[in-house]
Each structure stands twice: as structure tokens, then as C-alpha cells.
C-alpha positions as a Python dict, from the first residue, in 0.01 Angstrom:
ca = {
    (1, 'X'): (0, 0, 0),
    (2, 'X'): (-196, -1, 295),
    (3, 'X'): (-188, -386, 374),
    (4, 'X'): (196, -398, 278),
    (5, 'X'): (296, -116, 523),
    (6, 'X'): (66, -233, 822),
    (7, 'X'): (109, -591, 807),
    (8, 'X'): (507, -603, 734),
    (9, 'X'): (700, -688, 1090),
    (10, 'X'): (967, -424, 1044),
    (11, 'X'): (1177, -279, 1326),
    (12, 'X'): (1042, 66, 1461),
    (13, 'X'): (1249, 330, 1251),
    (14, 'X'): (1147, 673, 1109),
    (15, 'X'): (1072, 501, 762),
    (16, 'X'): (844, 265, 938),
    (17, 'X'): (668, 526, 1124),
    (18, 'X'): (605, 803, 888),
    (19, 'X'): (429, 552, 630),
    (20, 'X'): (235, 472, 917),
    (21, 'X'): (121, 860, 992),
    (22, 'X'): (78, 875, 599),
    (23, 'X'): (-184, 627, 622),
    (24, 'X'): (-370, 820, 913),
    (25, 'X'): (-325, 1161, 716),
    (26, 'X'): (-359, 1050, 365),
    (27, 'X'): (-100, 901, 125),
    (28, 'X'): (-298, 1015, -214),
    (29, 'X'): (-565, 1266, -122),
    (30, 'X'): (-677, 1603, -228),
    (31, 'X'): (-283, 1732, -114),
    (32, 'X'): (-96, 1467, -334),
    (33, 'X'): (-352, 1509, -635),
    (34, 'X'): (-268, 1913, -620),
    (35, 'X'): (108, 1846, -580),
    (36, 'X'): (82, 1587, -872),
    (37, 'X'): (-52, 1840, -1096),
    (38, 'X'): (215, 2077, -974),
    (39, 'X'): (446, 1829, -1080),
    (40, 'X'): (315, 1774, -1412),
    (41, 'X'): (291, 2123, -1493),
    (42, 'X'): (691, 2161, -1424),
    (43, 'X'): (720, 1849, -1641),
    (44, 'X'): (542, 2001, -1954),
    (45, 'X'): (717, 2332, -1917),
    (46, 'X'): (1054, 2165, -1847),
    (47, 'X'): (1032, 1948, -2171),
    (48, 'X'): (908, 2237, -2383),
    (49, 'X'): (1208, 2446, -2271),
    (50, 'X'): (1442, 2164, -2340),
    (51, 'X'): (1364, 2133, -2703),
    (52, 'X'): (1266, 2502, -2752),
    (53, 'X'): (1600, 2589, -2931),
    (54, 'X'): (1573, 2291, -3173),
    (55, 'X'): (1204, 2393, -3246),
    (56, 'X'): (1277, 2752, -3313),
    (57, 'X'): (1550, 2695, -3539),
    (58, 'X'): (1385, 2492, -3777),
    (59, 'X'): (1472, 2640, -4126),
    (60, 'X'): (1116, 2776, -4302),
    (61, 'X'): (1040, 2718, -4672),
    (62, 'X'): (1303, 2875, -4874),
    (63, 'X'): (1165, 3095, -5193),
    (64, 'X'): (1332, 3119, -5507),
    (65, 'X'): (1418, 3454, -5666),
    (66, 'X'): (1626, 3322, -5948),
    (67, 'X'): (1654, 3061, -6244),
    (68, 'X'): (1965, 2928, -6060),
    (69, 'X'): (1769, 2862, -5729),
    (70, 'X'): (1515, 2701, -5905),
    (71, 'X'): (1747, 2486, -6107),
    (72, 'X'): (1915, 2382, -5761),
    (73, 'X'): (1563, 2357, -5546),
    (74, 'X'): (1475, 2031, -5659),
    (75, 'X'): (1841, 1861, -5572),
    (76, 'X'): (1946, 2023, -5262),
    (77, 'X'): (1770, 2049, -4922),
    (78, 'X'): (1711, 2398, -4760),
    (79, 'X'): (2004, 2372, -4563),
    (80, 'X'): (2268, 2327, -4834),
    (81, 'X'): (2067, 2486, -5108),
    (82, 'X'): (2081, 2851, -4943),
    (83, 'X'): (2447, 2815, -4902),
    (84, 'X'): (2526, 2775, -5263),
    (85, 'X'): (2335, 3082, -5363),
    (86, 'X'): (2369, 3466, -5327),
    (87, 'X'): (2159, 3676, -5094),
    (88, 'X'): (1936, 3844, -5365),
    (89, 'X'): (1853, 3478, -5508),
    (90, 'X'): (1641, 3351, -5216),
    (91, 'X'): (1436, 3447, -4894),
    (92, 'X'): (1234, 3268, -4630),
    (93, 'X'): (892, 3313, -4647),
    (94, 'X'): (703, 3472, -4372),
    (95, 'X'): (530, 3195, -4201),
    (96, 'X'): (780, 3147, -3924),
    (97, 'X'): (975, 3407, -3754),
    (98, 'X'): (1216, 3249, -3545),
    (99, 'X'): (1575, 3244, -3401),
    (100, 'X'): (1721, 3074, -3746),
    (101, 'X'): (1583, 3376, -3919),
    (102, 'X'): (1645, 3655, -3668),
    (103, 'X'): (2016, 3568, -3579),
    (104, 'X'): (2099, 3381, -3921),
    (105, 'X'): (2164, 3029, -3789),
    (106, 'X'): (2274, 2870, -4141),
    (107, 'X'): (2547, 2828, -4368),
    (108, 'X'): (2874, 2953, -4184),
    (109, 'X'): (2640, 2997, -3831),
    (110, 'X'): (2484, 2661, -3835),
    (111, 'X'): (2694, 2531, -3551),
    (112, 'X'): (2554, 2796, -3332),
    (113, 'X'): (2213, 2615, -3361),
    (114, 'X'): (2374, 2299, -3170),
    (115, 'X'): (2534, 2555, -2930),
    (116, 'X'): (2200, 2685, -2808),
    (117, 'X'): (2117, 2343, -2681),
    (118, 'X'): (2460, 2276, -2561),
    (119, 'X'): (2459, 2599, -2361),
    (120, 'X'): (2150, 2481, -2195),
    (121, 'X'): (2287, 2161, -2101),
    (122, 'X'): (2572, 2279, -1973),
    (123, 'X'): (2381, 2489, -1729),
    (124, 'X'): (2207, 2180, -1639),
    (125, 'X'): (2519, 2010, -1544),
    (126, 'X'): (2674, 2314, -1351),
    (127, 'X'): (2331, 2335, -1138),
    (128, 'X'): (2250, 1988, -1073),
    (129, 'X'): (2499, 1883, -821),
    (130, 'X'): (2478, 2233, -659),
    (131, 'X'): (2109, 2285, -614),
    (132, 'X'): (2037, 1945, -534),
    (133, 'X'): (2260, 1935, -234),
    (134, 'X'): (2085, 2265, -144),
    (135, 'X'): (1791, 2071, -172),
    (136, 'X'): (1922, 1793, 103),
    (137, 'X'): (2102, 2054, 322),
    (138, 'X'): (1826, 2346, 353),
    (139, 'X'): (1523, 2147, 259),
    (140, 'X'): (1262, 2085, -28),
    (141, 'X'): (1017, 2344, 45),
    (142, 'X'): (1267, 2651, 10),
    (143, 'X'): (1500, 2501, -256),
    (144, 'X'): (1177, 2431, -467),
    (145, 'X'): (1018, 2789, -429),
    (146, 'X'): (1352, 2927, -493),
    (147, 'X'): (1400, 2752, -822),
    (148, 'X'): (1068, 2809, -964),
    (149, 'X'): (1108, 3165, -908),
    (150, 'X'): (1448, 3159, -1071),
    (151, 'X'): (1298, 2970, -1372),
    (152, 'X'): (1015, 3222, -1398),
    (153, 'X'): (1251, 3527, -1424),
    (154, 'X'): (1479, 3315, -1658),
    (155, 'X'): (1188, 3253, -1919),
    (156, 'X'): (1094, 3634, -1871),
    (157, 'X'): (1447, 3717, -1979),
    (158, 'X'): (1443, 3499, -2277),
    (159, 'X'): (1114, 3642, -2394),
    (160, 'X'): (1291, 4011, -2357),
    (161, 'X'): (1615, 3878, -2561),
    (162, 'X'): (1726, 4059, -2831),
    (163, 'X'): (2062, 3900, -2936),
    (164, 'X'): (2202, 3564, -2978),
    (165, 'X'): (2412, 3628, -2656),
    (166, 'X'): (2129, 3700, -2422),
    (167, 'X'): (1949, 3417, -2543),
    (168, 'X'): (2225, 3173, -2466),
    (169, 'X'): (2263, 3347, -2112),
    (170, 'X'): (1885, 3269, -2033),
    (171, 'X'): (1917, 2912, -2191),
    (172, 'X'): (2204, 2875, -1953),
    (173, 'X'): (1995, 2962, -1655),
    (174, 'X'): (1690, 2771, -1756),
    (175, 'X'): (1898, 2482, -1764),
    (176, 'X'): (2065, 2604, -1448),
    (177, 'X'): (1707, 2592, -1232),
    (178, 'X'): (1570, 2288, -1441),
    (179, 'X'): (1847, 2082, -1326),
    (180, 'X'): (1775, 2108, -932),
    (181, 'X'): (1363, 2110, -1030),
    (182, 'X'): (1400, 1791, -1200),
    (183, 'X'): (1558, 1652, -866),
    (184, 'X'): (1425, 1836, -594),
    (185, 'X'): (1052, 1840, -701),
    (186, 'X'): (1052, 1494, -756),
    (187, 'X'): (1208, 1401, -419),
    (188, 'X'): (964, 1666, -231),
    (189, 'X'): (669, 1462, -376),
    (190, 'X'): (797, 1112, -318),
    (191, 'X'): (838, 1212, 67),
    (192, 'X'): (469, 1312, 85),
    (193, 'X'): (334, 975, -8),
    (194, 'X'): (416, 602, -50),
    (195, 'X'): (729, 480, -246),
    (196, 'X'): (515, 315, -509),
    (197, 'X'): (299, 618, -560),
    (198, 'X'): (589, 844, -582),
    (199, 'X'): (739, 608, -858),
    (200, 'X'): (412, 646, -1022),
    (201, 'X'): (413, 1017, -1026),
    (202, 'X'): (766, 997, -1170),
    (203, 'X'): (633, 808, -1478),
    (204, 'X'): (349, 1044, -1527),
    (205, 'X'): (591, 1346, -1477),
    (206, 'X'): (810, 1188, -1731),
    (207, 'X'): (508, 1178, -1991),
    (208, 'X'): (419, 1541, -1929),
    (209, 'X'): (808, 1596, -2014),
    (210, 'X'): (738, 1414, -2343),
    (211, 'X'): (427, 1601, -2396),
    (212, 'X'): (619, 1921, -2355),
    (213, 'X'): (871, 1845, -2614),
    (214, 'X'): (562, 1814, -2862),
    (215, 'X'): (405, 2127, -2696),
    (216, 'X'): (727, 2308, -2810),
    (217, 'X'): (707, 2207, -3167),
    (218, 'X'): (348, 2301, -3198),
    (219, 'X'): (406, 2634, -3015),
    (220, 'X'): (673, 2690, -3287),
    (221, 'X'): (471, 2602, -3548),
    (222, 'X'): (172, 2768, -3466),
    (223, 'X'): (309, 3112, -3398),
    (224, 'X'): (464, 3333, -3651),
    (225, 'X'): (672, 3512, -3407),
    (226, 'X'): (893, 3308, -3152),
    (227, 'X'): (801, 3554, -2861),
    (228, 'X'): (457, 3438, -2920),
    (229, 'X'): (569, 3073, -2846),
    (230, 'X'): (713, 3180, -2463),
    (231, 'X'): (416, 3369, -2347),
    (232, 'X'): (207, 3051, -2249),
    (233, 'X'): (530, 2913, -2059),
    (234, 'X'): (561, 3236, -1842),
    (235, 'X'): (190, 3227, -1763),
    (236, 'X'): (190, 2858, -1680),
    (237, 'X'): (509, 2911, -1463),
    (238, 'X'): (357, 3151, -1268),
    (239, 'X'): (37, 2962, -1163),
    (240, 'X'): (282, 2667, -1066),
    (241, 'X'): (484, 2887, -829),
    (242, 'X'): (157, 3059, -668),
    (243, 'X'): (24, 2692, -596),
    (244, 'X'): (371, 2578, -467),
    (245, 'X'): (413, 2877, -218),
    (246, 'X'): (51, 2826, -82),
    (247, 'X'): (34, 2449, -63),
    (248, 'X'): (321, 2267, -40),
    (249, 'X'): (518, 2264, 331),
    (250, 'X'): (853, 2108, 397),
    (251, 'X'): (863, 1729, 371),
    (252, 'X'): (830, 1515, 689),
    (253, 'X'): (1114, 1276, 578),
    (254, 'X'): (1348, 1587, 556),
    (255, 'X'): (1224, 1730, 862),
    (256, 'X'): (1274, 1389, 1086),
    (257, 'X'): (1608, 1304, 909),
    (258, 'X'): (1716, 1653, 1080),
    (259, 'X'): (1564, 1551, 1404),
    (260, 'X'): (1277, 1810, 1382),
    (261, 'X'): (1016, 1596, 1503),
    (262, 'X'): (790, 1871, 1573),
    (263, 'X'): (771, 2021, 1279),
    (264, 'X'): (742, 1698, 1079),
    (265, 'X'): (448, 1638, 1287),
    (266, 'X'): (302, 1957, 1181),
    (267, 'X'): (371, 1915, 821),
    (268, 'X'): (198, 1595, 823),
    (269, 'X'): (-88, 1741, 1018),
    (270, 'X'): (-119, 2003, 735),
    (271, 'X'): (-139, 1738, 480),
    (272, 'X'): (-431, 1575, 691),
    (273, 'X'): (-621, 1904, 674),
    (274, 'X'): (-596, 1973, 315),
    (275, 'X'): (-727, 1563, 244),
    (276, 'X'): (-1001, 1612, 492),
    (277, 'X'): (-870, 1373, 759),
    (278, 'X'): (-837, 1436, 1152),
    (279, 'X'): (-502, 1539, 1271),
    (280, 'X'): (-241, 1286, 1443),
    (281, 'X'): (-309, 1205, 1785),
    (282, 'X'): (-141, 1455, 2009),
    (283, 'X'): (67, 1177, 2197),
    (284, 'X'): (175, 1085, 1839),
    (285, 'X'): (561, 1047, 1840),
    (286, 'X'): (833, 995, 1554),
    (287, 'X'): (1163, 841, 1640),
    (288, 'X'): (1489, 1041, 1631),
    (289, 'X'): (1738, 937, 1357),
    (290, 'X'): (2111, 898, 1364),
    (291, 'X'): (2274, 1226, 1488),
    (292, 'X'): (2612, 1167, 1308),
    (293, 'X'): (2431, 1118, 967),
    (294, 'X'): (2144, 1390, 1058),
    (295, 'X'): (2429, 1664, 1025),
    (296, 'X'): (2646, 1450, 777),
    (297, 'X'): (2767, 1596, 415),
    (298, 'X'): (2528, 1406, 169),
    (299, 'X'): (2850, 1337, -49),
    (300, 'X'): (3043, 1170, 254),
    (301, 'X'): (2718, 977, 324),
    (302, 'X'): (2726, 832, -20),
    (303, 'X'): (3112, 759, -37),
    (304, 'X'): (3110, 623, 335),
    (305, 'X'): (2951, 318, 202),
    (306, 'X'): (3152, 108, -57),
    (307, 'X'): (2795, -35, -134),
    (308, 'X'): (2633, 306, -227),
    (309, 'X'): (2975, 415, -408),
    (310, 'X'): (2948, 122, -676),
    (311, 'X'): (2589, 161, -726),
    (312, 'X'): (2625, 532, -791),
    (313, 'X'): (2911, 464, -1050),
    (314, 'X'): (2694, 200, -1238),
    (315, 'X'): (2394, 375, -1242),
    (316, 'X'): (2561, 689, -1375),
    (317, 'X'): (2680, 497, -1655),
    (318, 'X'): (2311, 393, -1728),
    (319, 'X'): (2212, 743, -1702),
    (320, 'X'): (2495, 853, -1963),
    (321, 'X'): (2371, 566, -2187),
    (322, 'X'): (2015, 687, -2194),
    (323, 'X'): (2087, 1021, -2233),
    (324, 'X'): (2300, 940, -2530),
    (325, 'X'): (2029, 740, -2704),
    (326, 'X'): (1740, 997, -2607),
    (327, 'X'): (1886, 1325, -2695),
    (328, 'X'): (2122, 1216, -2983),
    (329, 'X'): (1809, 1049, -3165),
    (330, 'X'): (1599, 1374, -3079),
    (331, 'X'): (1851, 1614, -3238),
    (332, 'X'): (1921, 1386, -3524),
    (333, 'X'): (1559, 1443, -3623),
    (334, 'X'): (1675, 1655, -3916),
    (335, 'X'): (1878, 1419, -4100),
    (336, 'X'): (1610, 1155, -4113),
    (337, 'X'): (1483, 1288, -4460),
    (338, 'X'): (1116, 1343, -4298),
    (339, 'X'): (971, 1650, -4217),
    (340, 'X'): (1128, 1762, -3890),
    (341, 'X'): (819, 1960, -3737),
    (342, 'X'): (616, 1621, -3789),
    (343, 'X'): (931, 1405, -3648),
    (344, 'X'): (942, 1614, -3340),
    (345, 'X'): (572, 1615, -3253),
    (346, 'X'): (576, 1270, -3325),
    (347, 'X'): (879, 1162, -3148),
    (348, 'X'): (688, 1345, -2802),
    (349, 'X'): (331, 1178, -2858),
    (350, 'X'): (523, 850, -2884),
    (351, 'X'): (725, 893, -2600),
    (352, 'X'): (420, 982, -2381),
    (353, 'X'): (261, 627, -2409),
    (354, 'X'): (605, 453, -2395),
    (355, 'X'): (654, 626, -2050),
    (356, 'X'): (330, 554, -1928),
    (357, 'X'): (360, 172, -2024),
    (358, 'X'): (641, 178, -1716),
    (359, 'X'): (324, 186, -1463),
    (360, 'X'): (255, -138, -1581),
    (361, 'X'): (576, -334, -1622),
    (362, 'X'): (747, -147, -1315),
    (363, 'X'): (491, -233, -1073),
    (364, 'X'): (405, -568, -1199),
    (365, 'X'): (758, -710, -1291),
    (366, 'X'): (1003, -481, -1108),
    (367, 'X'): (1212, -180, -1161),
    (368, 'X'): (1508, -424, -1241),
    (369, 'X'): (1342, -647, -1519),
    (370, 'X'): (1142, -363, -1666),
    (371, 'X'): (1480, -155, -1704),
    (372, 'X'): (1620, -460, -1881),
    (373, 'X'): (1329, -486, -2106),
    (374, 'X'): (1328, -117, -2233),
    (375, 'X'): (1715, -136, -2289),
    (376, 'X'): (1664, -420, -2496),
    (377, 'X'): (1366, -252, -2720),
    (378, 'X'): (1603, 43, -2767),
    (379, 'X'): (1888, -171, -2861),
    (380, 'X'): (1663, -361, -3118),
    (381, 'X'): (1523, -50, -3260),
    (382, 'X'): (1877, 92, -3304),
    (383, 'X'): (2004, -220, -3465),
    (384, 'X'): (1711, -213, -3715),
    (385, 'X'): (1827, 171, -3834),
    (386, 'X'): (2148, 9, -3963),
    (387, 'X'): (1979, -255, -4187),
    (388, 'X'): (2071, -130, -4577),
    (389, 'X'): (1804, 111, -4740),
    (390, 'X'): (1585, 104, -4438),
    (391, 'X'): (1564, 502, -4478),
    (392, 'X'): (1425, 474, -4836),
    (393, 'X'): (1132, 221, -4726),
    (394, 'X'): (821, 417, -4640),
    (395, 'X'): (525, 324, -4420),
    (396, 'X'): (246, 590, -4456),
    (397, 'X'): (395, 920, -4496),
    (398, 'X'): (744, 834, -4269),
    (399, 'X'): (1014, 617, -4367),
    (400, 'X'): (1070, 278, -4156),
    (401, 'X'): (1423, 466, -4029),
    (402, 'X'): (1222, 732, -3874),
    (403, 'X'): (970, 518, -3709),
    (404, 'X'): (1248, 297, -3563),
    (405, 'X'): (1415, 607, -3434),
    (406, 'X'): (1089, 718, -3269),
    (407, 'X'): (1044, 389, -3083),
    (408, 'X'): (1406, 377, -2962),
    (409, 'X'): (1360, 723, -2869),
    (410, 'X'): (1035, 612, -2655),
    (411, 'X'): (1216, 356, -2493),
    (412, 'X'): (1488, 572, -2379),
    (413, 'X'): (1222, 781, -2214),
    (414, 'X'): (1081, 503, -2058),
    (415, 'X'): (1420, 433, -1907),
    (416, 'X'): (1449, 765, -1796),
    (417, 'X'): (1153, 755, -1594),
    (418, 'X'): (1235, 393, -1440),
    (419, 'X'): (1613, 530, -1371),
    (420, 'X'): (1485, 808, -1159),
    (421, 'X'): (1266, 625, -958),
    (422, 'X'): (1526, 304, -925),
    (423, 'X'): (1807, 552, -802),
    (424, 'X'): (1641, 751, -560),
    (425, 'X'): (1477, 400, -421),
    (426, 'X'): (1837, 282, -341),
    (427, 'X'): (1965, 569, -160),
    (428, 'X'): (1924, 737, 191),
    (429, 'X'): (1711, 1024, 269),
    (430, 'X'): (1982, 1274, 342),
    (431, 'X'): (2179, 1160, 18),
    (432, 'X'): (1876, 1097, -232),
    (433, 'X'): (1859, 1441, -396),
    (434, 'X'): (2217, 1458, -418),
    (435, 'X'): (2286, 1084, -541),
    (436, 'X'): (2042, 1128, -839),
    (437, 'X'): (2189, 1448, -907),
    (438, 'X'): (2539, 1311, -953),
    (439, 'X'): (2397, 1040, -1198),
    (440, 'X'): (2199, 1316, -1357),
    (441, 'X'): (2541, 1519, -1371),
    (442, 'X'): (2692, 1245, -1590),
    (443, 'X'): (2405, 1190, -1814),
    (444, 'X'): (2426, 1577, -1895),
    (445, 'X'): (2791, 1499, -2048),
    (446, 'X'): (2605, 1290, -2301),
    (447, 'X'): (2300, 1573, -2349),
    (448, 'X'): (2596, 1847, -2390),
    (449, 'X'): (2741, 1641, -2683),
    (450, 'X'): (2416, 1519, -2828),
    (451, 'X'): (2323, 1849, -3048),
    (452, 'X'): (2677, 1795, -3256),
    (453, 'X'): (2521, 1467, -3376),
    (454, 'X'): (2567, 1635, -3714),
    (455, 'X'): (2930, 1609, -3689),
    (456, 'X'): (2891, 1234, -3649),
    (457, 'X'): (2656, 1194, -3954),
    (458, 'X'): (2953, 1358, -4171),
    (459, 'X'): (3168, 1072, -4071),
    (460, 'X'): (2898, 818, -4106),
    (461, 'X'): (2525, 821, -4067),
    (462, 'X'): (2518, 503, -3860),
    (463, 'X'): (2813, 590, -3613),
    (464, 'X'): (2561, 717, -3352),
    (465, 'X'): (2364, 413, -3384),
    (466, 'X'): (2675, 170, -3334),
    (467, 'X'): (2792, 382, -3026),
    (468, 'X'): (2437, 376, -2846),
    (469, 'X'): (2417, -6, -2897),
    (470, 'X'): (2731, -75, -2750),
    (471, 'X'): (2662, 157, -2427),
    (472, 'X'): (2336, -4, -2399),
    (473, 'X'): (2475, -358, -2382),
    (474, 'X'): (2760, -234, -2098),
    (475, 'X'): (2476, -90, -1918),
    (476, 'X'): (2270, -397, -1893),
    (477, 'X'): (2577, -564, -1763),
    (478, 'X'): (2647, -346, -1508),
    (479, 'X'): (2266, -300, -1354),
    (480, 'X'): (2264, -681, -1257),
    (481, 'X'): (2408, -587, -933),
    (482, 'X'): (2134, -354, -829),
    (483, 'X'): (1867, -494, -620),
    (484, 'X'): (1505, -478, -690),
    (485, 'X'): (1322, -191, -502),
    (486, 'X'): (952, -313, -609),
    (487, 'X'): (734, -328, -247),
    (488, 'X'): (1032, -238, -41),
    (489, 'X'): (1035, 50, 208),
    (490, 'X'): (1240, 392, 115),
    (491, 'X'): (1554, 368, 307),
    (492, 'X'): (1647, 631, 557),
    (493, 'X'): (1995, 550, 661),
    (494, 'X'): (2300, 382, 515),
    (495, 'X'): (2237, 84, 731),
    (496, 'X'): (1897, 32, 557),
    (497, 'X'): (2053, 66, 221),
    (498, 'X'): (2307, -217, 332),
    (499, 'X'): (2009, -407, 446),
    (500, 'X'): (1834, -323, 107),
    (501, 'X'): (2167, -467, -91),
    (502, 'X'): (2302, -737, 142),
    (503, 'X'): (2033, -830, 363),
    (504, 'X'): (1999, -784, 764),
    (505, 'X'): (2284, -1031, 805),
    (506, 'X'): (2510, -808, 616),
    (507, 'X'): (2435, -511, 857),
    (508, 'X'): (2478, -705, 1155),
    (509, 'X'): (2866, -772, 1040),
    (510, 'X'): (2904, -421, 983),
}
């Protein structure tokens, strides 16, 4: 990284001087490591909360109290068995007291299970555009602190919930605040380090999100009462909030984009102090940005460029595709025929190395090529799920269909990591969070619909795999025009984005 930024003969802009300043104050020292652990903690909690409703709505073991129940038990699974019996003919064992048992989310109320996750993603979609635009307008520090505090209060409210309505309300709030954190916290870290390290941090955060999905299943399985599985999340969120308030200032990129150069230098000197490096020289100066862009609306910045507009549309469809594959496969775990707790835990665990492998592929072969490869793995895995009788062939204790679904799910998680990085690297500073949030908003449409994949299963168990396969092929075709961003500097203006897409000659003609 040091060799790249010092030896490249780039014209002196804010984006070429801030990396120089980061070389002096430290672009991966103690400050960035602390920030990275905060980022990882946010990822684990977000992953756990995202899949919490599914984990806390798994049906416990059914105990038969009549001969009629015993006769049907070997022929029907738990979901359909109890719907054919009278209430006095069965009961749940006392191993798990979760939302399904407390709010009776079975038989005629089974659709309410899907609603719990859908409400979360509705909150996510409602918040993603609003909160990320606030991040671009009011700064990363204030926005992130407000979001972390709101997220903590929503978790506390969920813990104290006594009805399904209040659970839905606080799940909506959690999705709302998660949406802003997923974009603004990532953007903040990227602007305190060099682009490739920021991309690496996003991949690690993605693995943390996958770990969080396994944590939600483990907490639900190991705690008898559902409130006990929320307490660790409250404690962890409190620690993260305190660390962020004390150790994370406003980013120098945002301050410079707003032409607050003296504050940007103070922010860089704070990083130098934490990293144990000397401050910047007294005569160190940063050039001012374009005044019109510095005061511009992030949405107008994007639509002012035909190149950026087309790119956002193409990337948005890729986000929609990944969200369809990733979440639909996750929420389809209960229909695979294997133990749902085990499938959810293994999905999260396989997701971790799948996301971490991006570190190798994205840095050696680039973002564009890696995205195409992971889409291919996902498509092949979904295609193998359509092979006849694949759900009847066992490998160990699981069916081959479950294994193929886990591989496709892991590849989808890897693409999510790539798209967060890839999208942020083709957008200018003052529209970076807003552009990523626009793509994320489109992805949440698929997330909102994914819990109702059970309805597609009633039509055909293969339909979700056909739909995902077609979306993947379309996305691969659209992504061909998005440029490679490996070893390219982070664009700070629309003009620099045009250079990235078309080269310097195109900018001069404009």
C-alpha cells in the first residue's frame, strides 16, 4: 500500500493527499485495530439480530398425550402434526420457551413467523436511505453514535416485550438502525485507512455477520427462556457504544469534502496520537474541494452523472439477486428435512470461510473477477439442488441438498462482502454512503419477501432455485461494464469517478 500511494504520479487532489497523511499518522495501527474490533462487534450483533426471529421460532419437540397423536407422529412432522390434533392430545416439552410457544406461532398463526422477519427488513428498507443520507450530510461520527444508541435502546425494548405487537415494533426499530450502521460504520472505517484495508475490514465484518447468525441459533438452543438469549447482545452493544464515543472522531475524508481542512488535520493528529506516531507538520495543508460538490445533495451528485446512474442501477440488481439467494436459502432451512438448529448453525459456520476467502480472491484477482466467480459457484450449487432425488441422498447426517444449499448460501455471503466494497469504491465521497444505501434498499425488497419462501414451496419446491438461477445470470451480464477497482484510489469527486470508468481523456472532453 505504501509503495502504491507514494510512487504513483497522481495530480494533487484531496484523495491523493489524505492517503499521504495516513502514511504519516498510520493507516493500520492501534487506532484502526480498535475500530476494526468495533466493526466486528457490530457485525456479530447485526447477524444475530437479523436471524433472531427464525432461531427463536423453531418448534420444540412435541410430546404426545394420546394414542391418536402417537399414531400420527411417525407420519407427520411437528408443524403439521399438532394442527391435526386437539389441544389436549399433545404438548411441547419444556426444553425451549421461545416466541413460537409464547405467542402460539403455529397452525393458523404460522404466517406470523414470516412476518417477524419481514417487519425487520421493512424497518431496514425504511431506514437505509434516510440514515445513510444523514451520514453524508451530518458526518460519520454523530450519525454512528446516534445509531448505536438507538440500536441499544431497541434491544432493551425487545427484551422487555410482553406481546407479539411490541416484538414487531422493536424488530422494526432494530432493522431501521441496523440499516444505517451497516453503511455508515463501514464508510467511517474506510475513510480512516487505505482503500484495500477498508475492503479487507468489510470482508472480516461479513464473516462476523455470518458468525452472528450461528450465535443466534446457539443462544436460542442453549437458553431455556428467550429473554436470556438477548441479554448478551445488550451487554455487547453497550461496550461497543462506549468505545465508539471515546475513540472514534469524525473522518478526515468527510471533513475535507466539507472544506473543514483544519478539523480534518486535527482528526488525523488524533489517529497519530493513538497509533503512537508524531503529529503532522504544522505547515501541512490539504487542498480544498469543489465548493459546489461540497454543498451538494448526495442524490443529485449521483444523478448528475449518467455513468454513476447506470452503474447504481446495475449494481442494485446485483444486490437484489444476492439478497434473494442468501436470505431465501436461509429461511428455507426448515423445509430441507434436516434439524433446523443444525442447518442454521452450519450455514453460519460455512459462511465464515466463504466470506474470508474473499481476502485472497479480491486482492489477487480483483473485485470484478471474484464477483463473477462467486456468482458462478452460487449458480452451480442452486442447479445441483434441482437434481432429482438429491434430498434423499445422505452425506454423513445431512442430505446432499442441504449441503448444496449451504455452499450456495456461503457464496451469496461472499458476494455480499464484495458488493459492499465494490459499490463504495466506484462512488465519490459525498455520495458514497447514499449510493451504497440505494443499492441496499433494493436488496431489502428481496429480504422482505424471502421469509415467505414457504409459499413458493407449496407451489413447487424447485421454484426458488429457478428464480435465483435466472437472476444470477442476468446480474453477471450487467456487471460486465463496472470497472475494476483493485489498486485504484478512492474517488472523491464525480470527475474522479469518470476517470475510473472512462479514463482521463473522457474527463477532459467533459
